[in-house]
Residue, then its C-alpha position, 0 to 999 in steps of 0.5 A: m894545210i900548210k904541211f901540204y903546201k911544205k911537203i908539195r914545196l921540198n918535194l919539188l926543191l928536193e928533185n931540182k924542178t926550179g921551174k914549175y917551183l917557181k910556176y907553184a910559187i908565183g900561183e901561191i902569191v898570186l892565190v893570196v893576191i886573190r884572197i886580198l883582194i876578195a878581204l878588201q870587197i868585202n870590207n867596203w861591203n860591212v863599211a858601205q852597209k854600217n853608212r846606210s843604214e846610219v844616214t837611214r837611222l839620221l833621216y828618221t831621226v831629222i824627218g821625224 
């Protein structure tokens, strides 16, 4: 997949299509940011799940 993107980038630069290359680069940056945000959301969800299970375990220990 990385070779595919590299090939697109090289072709755009070699054909002097700077405008298209800039659109491509901005699109790639947006995709990376979206992936990072999704990963952070999943991580936050996992931490919340662990906290909820720990609270439940502690409540069962205290109550009985």
